[in-house]
N, C-alpha and C positions, 0 to 999 in steps of 0.2 A: 500573414499568409501561413497556412499549415506547412509543416516540414515536408520536404520533397519526397521522402520515401515513407510509405505507410504500411509496410508489410507487417501484419500482426498475426501471431499464431492462432489458428482456429482450434477451438476446443470441441471435443466430440463426445463428451460424457453423457449427453442427454438426447432423448428421442421424443419428438413431438408426434402427437396423434391428431389428425384432422377428423372431425366428426361429420361424416356425410349424412345425407337425408336417410332417415330410418323410420320404421314403424314405431308406434307409441311404445310398445313393449321393448323393442330393441333400444330405443332412446333411453328409457328408464334404466335398462341394464347397463348401457354404456355410461350414463351419468353416475351410476353407483360405483363404477370401477375407475372412473377418470375424473380429473379436476380441470376446469376451464381456466386457462391462464389469461388469454386475451383474444377477442374475436373468435376465429375458428381454430385456435391453437389449444390443444388439450394435452394432458400427460397422465399416465397412470398414477393413481393416488399412492400406491406403494413406492414407486420410484421417486415421486415428488417429496414425500415425507422423509425419505432416507437421505435427501440432499443436505449437506452442511450449508450454512448460511451463505457462504461466498459462491457456491455453485447454484444455490437457489436464486441469488441475485442475478447471476449470469443467465440462468434459464429464463427468468422474468424479462431481462433486457432483450433477449433474442425474440421472445414471443411478442413483446410490445413493439420492438423495432420492425417486425414483419407485418404488423397489423396497423401501424400508424402511417398515414400517407404524407402528412406534412410535419408532424412533430419530430423533434430532434432529441435523442437520448442524451442526458447530461448527468453530472454528478458522479456518484459511485458507479452507477450502471454504465456510464460512458467509459470510465476507467477500466471496467471489466472487459468491455468489448475492444478497447484499445490494447488490452494485454498488459496493463500497468497495475502493479500491486497497490492496495490500499490497506489502511489500518482497520477502519470500520469497527470501532470499539463497541458500538451499540448494535451490531449485527443487522444493519438496515438491509431490507430486501425489496423495498418499494422502489420503483423505477421513476426517476425524475424525468419529465418531458417538458421541453421548452419549445414554444412555437416561434418560428422565424419572424423577423420584423417586429411589428407591434400588434400581431394577432392576439386575440383574447381566447383563453381556453374555454371549452364547453362548461356547462353547469356541472357542479359536483355530482349530481345524481347520474350523470352519464359517464363518470370516470370508472374504468375497471378497478377492482379492489387493489391491484398491484401497481397502480399508476398514480403519480402525483404531478399535476401540471404546475409549472412555475410561470409566474408573470415576470418576464425580464426581456430586455432588448436583446435580440440575437441577430447579428449581422451575417451576411453570406460568408465572410472570411472566417467566421467561427464554426463553420460546419464542414465536415468531411464525410466521406463514405468509406466504411470498413465492412468488408464482406457483405455489401448490399445494405447495410444499416446506416441510417443518418445519425451521426454522433457529433458532439462538440469536439473541437480540436484539443490536443493535449494542453495547450496554453489556456484555453477557455475553461477546460475541465479543472485545471489547477486553481484558477481564480474562483470558480464556482464552489469547489470543495472548501477553500479557505473561507468563503463568505457563508456557506450553509453549515459547515461542520467545525470550523475553527482551525487554529494554527497547527495543532498537533496532527490533525488529519491532513492538512495541507502540506506539512513538511514530509510526512510519510509518503504521500503520493509523489511529491516532487523528487525526493531522493530515489524513489523507485524509477521514476521517469528518466532520471539522469543516467541510468544504465544504457539508454538508447538515444536520448536527446541531449542537446547541448544547453547549458544554463543560459547562454546568451539569447536563445530562442524565447525562453520564458521571460527574461528580463526585458527584451524588446517589446513583448506584448504588454507587460505591465506599464512600461514607459509610455506606450501609445495611448493607454487608457487610464492614465494616472489620475484624471479628474473624476473617475467613476467611483461609486461607493464600493468599499471593500479593498481598494488597491493599496491603502496604507498597510493593512494587515498582510496582503500578499507580498509587499515589498519587504516587510519584516521577516517573513518566512524565507524569502529569497536570500536575505543577508545571512541566515543561518545555514542554508543548504550546502551540502558537501557531496562530492563525487565519491564513489567507491564504497558506499554503505551497503551492507549485505542484506539487510532485512528491514521491514517497516517497524519492527520492534526495537531495533537499534535506534532508529530515528525517534521513536516515541520516548525511549529511555533518555536519550540525549536532550530532548525537548523538556522533559520533566526536570532534569538537573539544571539546565540553563535557566529555566523560569522560576524554579523553586529554591535553588541553591546557587545564586549568582556569585557568591563569594568564593566558590571553589572552581578549580580548573578542570575541564573535561576534554580529552582528546579522543578521536575516533580512529579505529583501524591502525593502532600503533603496532610497529613491527619490532620483533625481537630476533636478531640474527644469531645463529649458532656460531660459536667460535670455530675458526678455520673451516668454514663450510658456507656454501651459498644457500643452504636451507634456512627457513625462518618460520616463526609463528606470527600470526596477526591476531590481536585481541580486539574485542568489540569496542570497549571503552577503557580509558585509563584516567583515574581521578587523582588529582594532586600528585601525579608522578609516582604513586605507590599502590593504589587500590585498583585492581583490574575487575571490571564487571563483564561477565560473559552471560549472554542470553541464549538459552537453549530451547529449541522447539521439540515437539514430540517426535520429530522424524528420527532423532537419535535413538529412540526406543523401538523403531520399526525395522523390519527385516528378519532374517533367520536368527536363531540363537547365536550362531557363530558370528554373524555380522554385528549384532548388538554387543556381544562380548568384546569384539575387536574395537568397536567404537569407544566403549567405556574404558578399555585399556589404554587406548591412544589419548583419551581425554585425561586420564589419571597421570599418564607419563608427562603430558604437556603441563598439567597443573603442578606437579612436583618440580619440574624444571623451572617454572616461573617463581615458585615459592623459594627454591634454593637460591635464587638471585636476590631474594629479600622482599619480593612483592607479595601482596595479599590478594587472594582470588575470591570474588563473590560471584556465585553462579545462581541465576534466577530463571524461572520459567516465564514466558510472556504473560501468563495469567496473574503473576505476582507483581508486575510492574506498577500498576495503578496504586495499590495500597501498601506495598512493602518496600519499593525501591528507595524512596526518599527517607523514610524512617530508619532503614537499615544503614544507608550511607551516613546519615546524621549520627547515628549511634557509633559506628565504626570510626569515623573521623574524630569524634570526641574522646574515644577510648584509646586509640593508637596514635602515637606521635613518633615520627621518624627524626632521629637526630642527625643522620647523614643522608645526603641526597642519593637517590637511586638513578643510575645513568646507563643501564643496560638496554633501555628502550630507545627507539628511533621514531619520533613523531613525524607524521606525513603531512605534506601540503595537499589537502583535499579540495582546495578551491580550483584545482585543475584535475584532469583525469589521471588517476594513479597509474604507476608503471605496471602493476600486476593485472590491471583490467584489460579487456580486449579492446581492439580499435574499432569495433563495430558500433557505430551510432549514426543517427539519421540526419543530423543537421549541425 
């Protein structure tokens, strides 16, 4: 069954335009300035082309959801409507639609360009309504993403979902459907999943380390307490108890000059504090993870050898909800 509470934040960054009946000249002018998304849903070309890929996916999902009477939004598009973050490494903006029961999709010639119909069994328990759109439940969305897009994408989605949902909800769903294709992969992802992860890029980085460097240890959200103070730093990843990996998005470069300067000063102060304790800090942008994370860690671990253990950090048990997170979750 879907979780009992399904309050999902509504996004408001896009405006749809419905094309009413017009004269031939008016229609031509309208079509020149707008792009058809699905059915009677249109959007100005300028606004559409300015959308980043994740907002374009959400725009597509809402247009498709408003024009499909029986189809159910699934995959990345369902995650977007559910308000759950995804990695989406390949910037997919096509909306996956699954028909309930054993219904067959229409011929490909009838598919809108932004829609991809999936042939898969979809039970009533796998469907929920969010803001009037028919979408797959978080648990079904998780297993679909694992099946369609792989373990890294599945882990990123799951750890995003754990900010609001309980791990047992997903585990129970996989257990009920364990004989179905793809559940072995989903269970493997469940075994890796942790609470308290701040971003999909942290999930992705940890996945790369776990799968490509299994001989090293990696801990997430490790805490460094200040001496004689309740204040603390949390770092994204700690490798072999001495190499800190921090993953920074572009948001740190946004804001006024004063805000950016303050952010960078705080970042430098934090880094110096950790380095003075004997730790090394590796800072990467999300775009660098795929090609640079593993080679850089391999190089550093072969180059630097610690003769004394570093003990200023406090690993956290993230198989349960961490003490710094809020108590707001749905099931």
